[in-house]
N, C-alpha and C positions, 0 to 999 in steps of 0.2 A: 415634494411629496404636493400634491394640486392645491388648489387655492381653496376649493368648498370642504377639501378634507380637514386644513387647515382652521378654519373657519367652524366647521362642525367641533372641533376639538375644545374651543375657546367658548363655544355655545355650551356646551354642557360642562365645563368648568373643573374639567379633570385636571386634579394636584398629581402633578406625575409623583412624588415624593409618597402618595397614599400605597398602602398596604392593606390586600386582600385580607390576608391570615391575620387580621390583626381583629381584636375583638371590640375593638370600641364603635361609636359614631361612625365615626371616618373611613374606619378599617371597612364598617359594614357597609357603607356608600360605595367602596372601590368595590367590593364583591358584587356590588351589585352589578356595578359598572360592566366588570369583565365579565357576569355569567349573561349580561345585553348582549356583550359583543360577541361571545362564543353562540347564542341562540340565532345572531346576525350571520354568522359566517355559516354556521350549519343551513339554515334555510339557503345561504346562496349555493352551497354544493347538493343539497337534499342528502347532508348528515343529520345524523343527532348530536345531540348539543356534546353529550359525553365522549363522542367520535371527534371530537375539534380540540387540537392540543395548538396552543401557542408557545411558538419558539421565534427565537432572535435573528432569523435568516432562513432560504435556501436551502445554505450550506447543511446548516444544522438539522432543518428537515430532511434533507437525501440523509445523513449520515443518521439520521436516530430512525430513521425506515430503515436501513439496512443493517446498521452494526446492531440497533434494539432489535430488529428482530432475528436475526440469528444468531446471537448471544442466546437470547431467549429462547430458541431449538437445542444451539450447542450443535458442535461438532461431532461425528464428519455430515456435512450437509453443503448444498452446491447450489451455487448463484448463476443465472444466467442472467446477462446484459448485452446491450448493444454494443457496436461498436463507436458511438457518436453523444456517446454520453455526456454531460458536463463534468469537468471535474472534482466537482464534489462527489458522482456519483464511484470516475474513475478511484480519487483516491481511498473511499472510501472500500472499493473493491479491493483494493492493494492489502489493504487492511484487513483485509476477511483472509485473504493468502497467507498474511502473515499466522494469523488464529489457526489454521489449519485448516480452514474453509476450500471447497473446490470453488472454482468462479469461473466461466465459460462464455465467452464473451463473438455473439453472433455478428457476420459480416455483414452488409448493407450493400441493398443493390445501386450502381454508380448515379441514382437521382436521389439516395440519402435514406430510400426506405426499407424498412426491415421486411425482407418474405416471411410471411407466416409458415412458412414450409419449411425455412430454414431456422424457423425458430422454433418450432415444436421437433426439429431433428436433433437441436443442444439440450434440452429437455431431458432429465434421467429420471430415473427413479428416486436418487437420493436428491432432486431438485425441490428446493425447499419454497423459494423466493426466485422471481423475479421480476426485473425493475430497465421498462423501455422509457424512455422520454415520452411525453405526448408529443413537442414538439420543438425543433432543432434552433436552442436558441444561433447559430451562427449561420446556418444556409437554411433555416424556415421549413425546411419539409414536416410533416403533420403525417404521424405514424398512425397506423392502423388499429388502435389501442382496446377498442372492444374486443374485436377479432381476439389481439394475443393473449385477453385476458383470458377470453374462455377455452383460449389452448391450455393453458397454463394450469387453469382450475382443472378441467378435464383430464390432466398429469397429476392434482394434487396438491399444486405447488399455487405461496399465494402472490399476486401482482403487484407490483408497485409501480407509479408513474410519475419522473418528475414534471409539472405542470406550469414550473414556474415560467415560461417563457410564451403560453399557451395560454395565461389566463385571461389576459383584457381582449383576447380575439373568440376564444373557442369554449364550445359548451362545458362545463367543469360539473353535471351531476352527474354524481358516482355510482348511484343506480344504473344510469344510462353506461356508463363508463366501465360498469362494470369489475371493477378496482377493489383494494384491502386497504392500500394504501394511497396518496396524494400528496406530493408536497410543493407550495404554494411561498411568494418570495413578496412582500408587501409593496415595496419599491415598485417592483414590475405593472402593480395596476396602478400607480398612482397613490399607495401608500408611505408610507415612513417608511426610509432606509432603517436596515434594521432591527424588522421585525418578520415574520412566518408563520406559517401554518404549518399544523400535518395532520390530515387526514387518516385514523384507524379505526380501521372496522372493528364493529366490537366483536368479541370472541378472539380478535388475533393478536397475539401472545408478541408480547415487547417490552424489555426493561431501558431503564434509562441510559445514557452514555456518557453519565458525570453524575456527582454523589453530591448530596444536601437533602434539604426537606422532602416534603411530599407534598407539594405544590404539582398542579393537572396532574391530577391523582395516581399522583405514584411516578410517572412518566417522564416529569422535566424537572427537576429541582430546580430550585433559584426563585426569589420574591417577583412575582408578574410584573411585566410591563404595561399596566394600565392603562397608560394614555397612547401609550403607542398600540394596544390590542385594540380598543377604543378608533382610533383611527384608519388602522387595517382592516377591521368589520366592514366601517362605512364606507372605504374606499373601496372595498370587493362590491359590496350593494350598485355604488356607483357605477362599477365595470361592468356588472351583470346586467344594467339594467339599461345600459347606452351598446349595451356588445354589439346588436345588430348595424347599427346605424354606426358607427365605427368604425368595423371591418370592412362593410361596402365603402365608405370614402374611403380607408384606409387601401384597399385592396384596387380603387381607380388613382390612384397619384400612384402606388406602387410599378402600377403597370404601366400607367404613363413615361417613368419614368424607364423604367427598364424598356419599353420600347423605344422611346429617344436613344439612350445607349447605344442599342442593336443597330440602329438606323445611322446613328451619326458617328461612328466608334469603330473601324476595323478590327478582326481580332480579338474579340468577345466571347466570353464563354456564363452561362449562366446555371451556374449549380444548382442543383435542385431542381429542375426546369422539367416537365412534364409530371411531377408528383403534385399532390396536394400541401400546399407552402403557407402558411402566415402570410396574412397581408400586407404586413407591415416593413418584412424581410425582404431584401435582395443584395443578393451575396453574388460577384460577379467577380470573373479573372480576365486579366489585360495580359496578351502576349508582348513580350519584349519589354515590359515593366517594373520597377521592384513598387512590391505597395507601400512600403515605409516612404519613398520619393514622392509616389503617389499621395500618399496622405499628410505628411509638410504642404506639399503645394497645395492640397485640395484649405488645409487648417488655415493659410496665409492668407487662404480668399476668403474665409471664415466659414467653411464648408466644414461640419464635423462628420466625418465617417469612423470608419476602424477596420482593422485585419481581422477581429475576433483573434484567435488564436496563431494565427497565418504566419509564417515566415516572414522576418521583415529585414530585408539585406543581407541574411545569411547570419544575423544575427542569433537570431532565434531560430528553433527548432522547428518545424514547418507544423502545422496543426493537425491534431491526429483526427479531425472530423474529414480534412479536404486530403486526408492520407486512405481514411478510409474510403474515401469514393475512388480513390483508385487514380487521383488528377497524378499527368506528368508532372515535372518538378517548372517546365517554363509554365505548368498554368499556375502551380501554388505558391509559387513566390511574388506572382500581381495581382492577387487576392484582395479585394477588399468590399466592406461589406455597409449599404446604409440601410438603420433601424429609422421607418417612419414612426412618428407620435400623433397624437392624438391634437397635440396645435398645429402638425405639419401643414403647410399651407402650398396652393395651388403653384403661385410665384415662388415659393422658394426652390419647387422641382425644377419649374423653368431655368433659374440660373443656375440651378448643376449644370443642365444640360447645356446652357451658353458657355460656360466654362472645362464642363470634363474634356469636351475635343482638344480641346487647346493644348489642355495640359498633357496628358497621354500624348499626342505626337511631339509636346517637348520631350518629353520623356522618353521617347522611341528616338535613340539613334545607332546609327549602324553601328556599333561595337553592341550593342545590347540585344541585337538581335540573335535570335536561335535557330 
C-alpha cells in the first residue's frame, strides 16, 4: 500500500472494526465513510454510486461478474472470453460449463490481440455475456475493448472487462469503454491487498455468489471493509490523477530496458511486440535458457522478475497465455516478465542491463542449445 494511502487512512481515523450496518452513531459514521468512498470510486470511473460494488479482491470481482450475471440469467446461456484471460476468469468459465452454460474461447493473434472479426464470429444468438480483459497482466497487450463491447451489444450480449492490470495505466471511464461490468483490484493501483471493485451498470441482472446479509444492495453479502474501501477509493483517485505522468515515465523506462536487452543479448523475443501494450510490462523469451534458472540468478543479484505463469524447468505446465500466442517450446520455457512500478528508477534499469547479458550467457551451455 502506498505511503500516501496509509497516511490518508490514519488521517480519517477509520476504525477497522466499524460496521456500517449498525444504527448507532459510530455505525452511521462508518456508513458515511463507505458512501464517500463509493462516490469517489464512481467519480473515477464515470459511474453512479449505486453501480460500484466493493469486493475482497479482483478475483472476487471477476467471479461475481461472470457467475453472478449468468446465474441471474440462467441456462441455457452462452459466454465468450479470450484465450489469454486471467485464471480468475478461466476458473469461473470452468464452473459455468459445469452448471450447463455454453462457453466459447476466442483465439488471439500472435501479438496477443483479440481480432474483432474473430470475436464477432464467436458470438451466437444464445450469447448473454462476453468477457475480454482490458490488458494482459502477463504480456501487457491492450485489447480494443470499446470496439469489442460495441460488437457484443449489437448482438444483444453484455460485456465485462477485467481491468485489474490496466487500472494504473489506462483510462477507466466506463462510458467511453462502453462496458456493462468492469473489475478492479485495489493493490494493483496502490491500495491495500484484499480489496476489489466491481462496476455493474444499472439494469444489469446479477445475483450474489455467496450468501448472507443484504450488504452492497444485496449483491455482495458480508460486513463491508470500511477502512479498506476508503483506502482503495483514495488510491484510485491518486492513480487517475497521476496516470498521464506515470504512464509516460514507465513507458520510457520500459522501452529503455527492452532496447537494451535486444541490443546486448542475442536470441531474444519480445512477446506482444507490435501491439499496444501496458507501459510497465516487458515479457521476453530467451532462446536456450530456462526461465527458472534465470529467475534464480537474477534474484541472487537482487533483481526481482517473474515467469508469470510460464513453464519453469519443466516442472510446471506452460502458461496458457504463451500457448495461446503459439510460441514454440524453445521460447516458452525461457520466458520472464519484468514489471515496472511507479517507483522504478533509471539506475535500476541500467543495473539490469549491466547484469542480465552475463547471466544469460552463463546459462546458455552447448547442452542447452536447441
